[in-house]
C-alpha positions as CSV (number, residue, x, y, z in Angstrom):
1,G,95.4,-21.1,66.0
2,G,92.0,-19.8,66.8
3,G,90.9,-16.6,68.6
4,A,91.2,-15.5,72.2
5,R,94.8,-16.7,72.7
6,I,97.4,-14.5,74.3
7,S,101.2,-14.8,73.9
8,N,104.3,-12.6,73.8
9,L,102.8,-9.7,75.8
10,A,104.7,-6.5,75.2
11,P,105.6,-4.3,78.3
12,A,104.3,-1.1,76.6
13,V,101.2,0.0,74.8
14,E,101.4,1.8,71.5
15,T,98.7,3.1,69.1
16,V,99.1,1.3,65.8
17,A,96.3,2.9,63.8
18,G,94.2,6.0,64.1
19,A,94.8,9.6,65.1
20,R,97.6,9.0,67.5
21,A,99.5,6.4,65.4
22,R,102.9,7.1,63.8
23,G,104.3,6.1,60.4
24,A,102.3,4.4,57.7
25,L,99.3,3.8,59.9
26,A,98.8,7.4,61.1
27,G,96.3,8.1,58.3
28,V,94.0,5.2,58.9
29,E,90.5,6.3,60.0
30,L,88.6,4.1,62.4
31,H,85.0,4.2,63.4
32,N,83.7,2.5,66.6
33,V,85.8,-0.7,66.4
34,T,84.0,-3.5,68.2
35,A,86.1,-6.6,67.4
36,M,89.4,-7.7,65.8
37,A,91.5,-10.7,64.9
38,L,95.1,-11.0,63.9
39,S,96.3,-13.1,60.9
40,G,98.6,-16.0,61.6
41,D,101.6,-14.2,60.1
42,E,100.8,-11.1,62.2
43,E,100.8,-8.9,59.0
44,T,97.1,-8.2,58.8
45,L,94.6,-7.0,61.4
46,F,90.9,-7.8,60.7
47,Y,88.4,-5.6,62.4
48,A,84.7,-4.7,62.6
49,E,83.3,-1.2,62.8
50,A,79.9,-0.3,64.2
51,F,77.5,2.2,62.8
52,R,73.9,3.2,63.6
53,A,71.0,4.5,61.5
54,A,68.4,6.7,63.2
55,E,65.6,4.6,61.5
56,F,65.1,1.9,59.0
57,Q,61.9,1.0,57.1
58,V,61.7,-2.8,57.3
59,D,58.4,-3.0,55.3
60,E,55.3,-1.0,54.7
61,V,54.1,-1.2,58.3
62,T,57.3,-1.7,60.3
63,T,59.9,0.9,61.1
64,R,62.9,0.2,63.3
65,F,64.8,2.9,65.1
66,D,68.4,3.2,66.2
67,V,69.4,0.3,63.9
68,P,73.0,-1.1,64.1
69,Y,75.0,-2.2,61.1
70,A,78.6,-3.1,60.6
71,A,81.6,-3.1,58.3
72,L,84.4,-5.6,58.1
73,R,87.9,-4.4,57.1
74,A,91.5,-5.7,56.8
75,L,94.4,-3.5,57.8
76,S,97.9,-4.1,56.5
77,L,100.2,-3.5,59.5
78,S,103.2,-2.8,57.2
79,D,101.8,-0.1,55.0
80,G,98.5,0.9,56.4
81,T,96.4,-0.2,53.4
82,V,92.8,-0.8,54.4
83,T,90.6,-3.3,52.4
84,T,86.9,-3.4,52.9
85,L,85.7,-7.0,53.2
86,H,82.1,-6.2,53.8
87,A,80.7,-2.8,53.3
88,P,78.3,-1.4,55.9
89,V,74.6,-1.8,54.8
90,V,71.6,-0.6,56.8
91,G,69.3,-3.6,57.3
92,G,72.0,-6.0,56.0
93,P,73.1,-9.3,57.6
94,L,75.8,-7.8,59.8
95,T,74.6,-5.7,62.7
96,L,76.8,-5.5,65.8
97,V,79.9,-7.7,65.7
98,N,80.9,-8.5,69.3
99,D,83.9,-10.7,68.8
100,M,85.8,-12.5,66.0
101,A,88.3,-15.3,65.6
102,L,90.3,-16.2,62.5
103,V,91.3,-19.7,61.6
104,N,92.1,-21.5,58.3
105,G,91.0,-18.5,56.2
106,T,87.6,-18.1,57.9
107,L,86.6,-15.2,60.0
108,H,84.1,-16.3,62.6
109,M,82.0,-13.8,64.4
110,T,79.4,-13.4,67.2
111,V,76.7,-11.0,66.0
112,M,73.8,-9.4,67.7
113,D,71.7,-6.2,67.6
114,G,73.0,-4.4,70.7
115,N,70.2,-4.0,73.2
116,D,67.4,-4.5,70.7
117,I,65.3,-7.1,72.6
118,L,62.3,-7.1,70.3
119,F,63.9,-7.3,66.8
120,G,67.5,-8.5,67.4
121,E,68.7,-11.7,65.7
122,P,71.6,-13.1,67.8
123,R,73.7,-15.4,65.6
124,L,77.1,-16.7,64.6
125,M,78.4,-15.8,61.2
126,A,81.4,-16.5,59.1
127,L,83.3,-14.7,56.3
128,E,85.4,-16.8,53.9
129,L,88.3,-14.6,53.1
130,G,89.1,-16.4,49.9
131,S,85.7,-16.1,48.3
132,G,84.2,-13.2,50.3
133,E,81.2,-15.4,51.1
134,L,79.3,-14.2,54.2
135,R,77.2,-17.0,55.7
136,L,75.2,-18.0,58.8
137,T,76.8,-20.5,61.1
138,A,74.1,-20.9,63.6
139,G,71.3,-18.9,65.4
140,G,69.1,-16.1,64.3
141,L,66.3,-16.4,66.8
142,K,66.2,-15.5,70.5
143,G,65.9,-18.3,73.0
144,Y,67.7,-21.1,74.8
145,D,67.4,-24.1,72.5
146,D,70.3,-26.1,71.3
147,G,70.1,-27.2,67.7
148,V,71.8,-27.2,64.2
149,G,72.2,-24.1,62.2
150,A,69.2,-21.8,62.2
151,A,67.3,-24.1,64.5
152,A,69.7,-23.2,67.4
153,K,68.5,-20.2,69.5
154,M,70.7,-17.8,71.5
155,F,70.3,-14.4,73.1
156,G,73.6,-12.6,73.6
157,P,76.6,-14.2,71.8
158,E,79.7,-12.4,72.8
159,G,83.2,-13.8,73.5
160,L,84.4,-16.3,70.9
161,A,87.2,-18.9,70.7
162,T,88.1,-21.5,68.2
163,S,89.9,-24.8,68.2
164,R,93.3,-24.9,66.3
165,A,91.8,-27.0,63.6
166,G,88.9,-24.7,63.2
167,D,86.3,-27.4,63.6
168,V,84.9,-26.3,67.0
169,L,83.8,-22.8,68.2
170,Y,83.2,-21.9,71.8
171,F,81.2,-18.8,72.8
172,A,79.7,-17.0,75.8
173,D,76.0,-16.6,75.4
174,A,75.9,-13.7,77.8
175,L,72.2,-13.0,78.2
176,N,71.5,-16.7,78.5
177,S,74.1,-16.9,81.2
178,N,75.7,-20.0,79.7
179,V,78.7,-21.2,77.6
180,R,78.1,-23.1,74.4
181,R,80.0,-25.1,71.8
182,V,79.5,-25.2,68.0
183,T,80.8,-28.1,65.9
184,L,81.5,-27.3,62.3
185,P,80.7,-27.5,59.4
186,A,77.2,-28.5,60.5
187,G,76.8,-25.7,63.0
188,N,75.6,-27.9,65.8
189,V,75.1,-25.8,69.0
190,T,75.2,-27.5,72.4
191,T,75.2,-25.9,75.9
192,L,78.3,-26.9,77.9
193,A,77.6,-25.2,81.1
194,G,75.3,-22.7,82.7
195,K,71.5,-22.2,82.5
196,Y,69.7,-24.1,79.8
197,L,65.9,-23.6,79.7
198,P,64.5,-24.9,76.4
199,G,61.2,-23.7,75.2
200,T,59.5,-20.4,74.5
201,I,61.5,-17.2,75.3
202,D,61.1,-15.6,78.7
203,L,62.5,-12.1,78.6
204,A,62.3,-11.7,82.3
205,A,64.3,-14.8,82.9
206,L,66.8,-13.9,80.2
207,T,67.7,-10.6,81.8
208,A,67.7,-11.8,85.4
209,F,71.2,-13.0,86.0
210,G,71.7,-15.7,88.6
211,I,74.1,-15.7,91.5
212,P,77.3,-17.4,90.2
213,R,77.8,-21.0,91.5
214,D,80.4,-23.6,90.6
215,G,79.1,-26.9,89.4
216,V,78.9,-29.4,86.5
217,G,77.1,-28.6,83.3
218,T,73.8,-26.9,83.7
219,S,74.1,-27.1,87.5
220,A,76.8,-24.4,87.3
221,V,75.6,-20.8,87.3
222,F,77.2,-17.8,85.5
223,G,76.3,-14.2,86.1
224,R,77.1,-12.8,82.7
225,P,79.8,-14.7,80.8
226,Q,81.5,-12.1,78.6
227,A,84.8,-13.4,77.2
228,V,86.3,-16.8,76.6
229,A,89.8,-18.1,76.0
230,L,90.8,-21.7,75.0
231,S,93.9,-23.3,76.6
232,E,96.7,-24.5,74.3
233,D,95.9,-28.1,75.0
234,E,92.2,-27.3,74.2
235,E,91.0,-29.0,77.3
236,T,90.0,-25.9,79.3
237,L,88.0,-22.9,78.5
238,Y,88.6,-19.7,80.6
239,I,85.6,-17.4,81.1
240,A,85.3,-13.8,82.3
241,D,82.1,-13.7,84.3
242,M,81.4,-9.9,84.2
243,S,78.4,-9.5,86.5
244,G,80.0,-11.7,89.2
245,S,83.5,-10.1,88.7
246,L,84.9,-13.6,88.4
247,L,87.4,-15.6,86.3
248,R,86.1,-19.1,85.8
249,Q,87.3,-22.2,84.1
250,L,85.4,-24.9,82.4
251,H,86.9,-28.4,81.9
252,I,85.5,-29.2,78.5
253,R,85.4,-33.0,78.8
254,T,83.8,-33.2,82.2
255,R,81.9,-29.8,81.9
256,A,83.0,-28.9,85.5
257,V,83.0,-25.2,86.2
258,T,85.3,-23.8,89.0
259,T,86.2,-20.3,90.0
260,L,89.8,-19.2,89.6
261,V,89.6,-15.6,90.9
262,G,86.8,-14.0,92.9
263,N,84.2,-15.4,95.3
264,P,81.0,-16.9,93.8
């Protein structure tokens, strides 16, 4: 199935890769891992690493400082072999990968430029594992607007989940304080619940989180939705609302938002 599903929880935590790992994975070097996804056969772990450049010359007149960029890698859990799927490139299409979900050979990702309010390009991207093609799914400009592909605007895409068939993505648009759906392959983005204010970007409004409130559709208020998980029957989306310290649920068909844990 898609990302953000939890099953067969183990009673103990063990380091599988990195400095404190044992066996074949002990020699694997990791650098600022920001997101990961497990293959369906549980033999390969896909992950993103984050890097930062002190400065990057965009053109003759524009220089960006503290620029994030990312690598995508695949780790064999049996022998520790690491394969680079996308090499880190300063100024490249991958900046900071917040979350990822693997379904049907496609690695879906929420991507943004960290706290870069002026130059960031929040977007959803996908890597086809078979061909290595990295492509835009939706987004690229800051704002609230729903739309198809690059016409859709977002601000802080973070938590990501997919349908089992891989034809629908759900993500938390954290700095817009809403939860959104993307239908594939068109990349049609619609706001399911939370604040939706189409039009020109208002940075003050984007960073002023509301007081969480249950409700239906855009009458519901999130503080900062951070992570999402889709139920097995794909009828309910569970949301971690970080700034409100709440666990919420969204009934996808009715768009009703209720609080499971905490007091909105």
